[in-house]
N, C-alpha and C positions, 0 to 999 in steps of 0.2 A: 155869536148871534144865535138865538133860538127862534125858529120859525115853526108855527103851528097852522095847519090848514084844516079848518073845520068845514065839513061838508056832509054829503050823503050819497048813497048809491043811486045811480040813474040820473044824476044832476049834470047836465052838459057844461054848465058854468064851472062846476067843481072840477070836472075833467080838464077844462081849459086852464084853470088856475094851476092844477097839478102839472100840466104840460109846460106852462110857463116857468114854474119853479124848476122843473127838470131841465128845461132849455138853458136856464141860467146856472145850472149845476149847483143848485142850492140844496142843502140838506134840510129836511123838514119832517115833522111828525104829522101824520094824517089822522084826524079824529072824526069818526062817524057820529054826528049829533043825535042820530036816531037811537043810539045805545045808552044815552044819558038824559033822563027827564029834564034836568036843569039846563043842559046845553040845548035841548030841543025847545025849551021855553025861551031861551035867550036868542037863538039864531034860526028858528024855524023858517021865517020868511025872508031871510037875507043871506043864505049861503051862496057861494062860499064866503067864509070869513078867514082872512089871513091876519094872524097875530105875530108881531115881531117884537121879541124881547118883552113880552107881557103886555104889549099895547096893540089894540085892534087897529090895523092900518087900512084894511080893505073889507068891504061888504059888497056882495054881488060881484060884478065884473072887477077883475084885477087889471089896473092900468100899467102896462109894461114900462112906460116912460117914468111914471111916478115911482114904481118899484125900483127901477134903476137909480133914480135920484136918491131914494132912501138908502139904498145899498152903498152909494158913493159918499154918503154922509151929508148930503144937502138937506137942510131943514125943510120939513113938510109938516105943517100943522093945520 
């Protein structure tokens, strides 16, 4: 499973998302959207964005219950 957390410095929701991923002992790549104009255009108003296996699953707040369901293989669409 590949997880990417798109966010920016000074974003408390991004910090919360990272803390949740750490709490669940998940390995993830963290990408600062402010370093890439394309990502900035895509995600400027909705960070954090959590992508799992190439699919955006969360924008803004990350819901722990839904994340746990995703990780356990329960379908969420």
